N, C-alpha and C positions, 0 to 999 in steps of 0.2 A: 213485494215491498222492498226486498233487498236491492233489486235492480233500481228502483226509484231512488233509494238512498245513495247508491253508487253514482247514479247520474247526477244527483244534486251535488255530491261531493266533487265530482269531476268538473262540473260547470263552475263551481265556486273557485276551484283551483285555476281553471283557465281564465276566469275573470281577473283573478289576482295577477296572473302572469301578464295578461294583456295590459292591465293597469301599469305594472312595472315597466313593460316595454314602451308604453306611451310616454311615461315619465322620462325614460332614458332618451327616447327620440326627441322629446321636447328640449332636453338638456343639450343634445347635440346640435339641434337647430338653433338654439340660442347662441351657443358657442360660435357657430358658423356665421350667424348674422352679425354679431357684435365684435368679431375678430378675436384674436387670442387674448385670453384672460390670465391674470396672474394666478388666480385661485379657481380651481374647478368647483362647479356647483355641487354641493353635497347632496347625495340622494340617500335619504334614510329608509332603511328597510327593517321593519320590525319582524324579528324571528320569534315564532312561538316555540317554547320549549315543550318537549313531550315525545 
């Protein structure tokens, strides 16, 4: 049971990281496609306290 919980937790973490990475890459791609922008695209990351 403990192993299953650990695996679930890990997969959730990796999913989150992958999502963040994808968003960052999208931002970079947009910036490269449309040339230099005055304002960088804000990326909001919600941090959970605890």
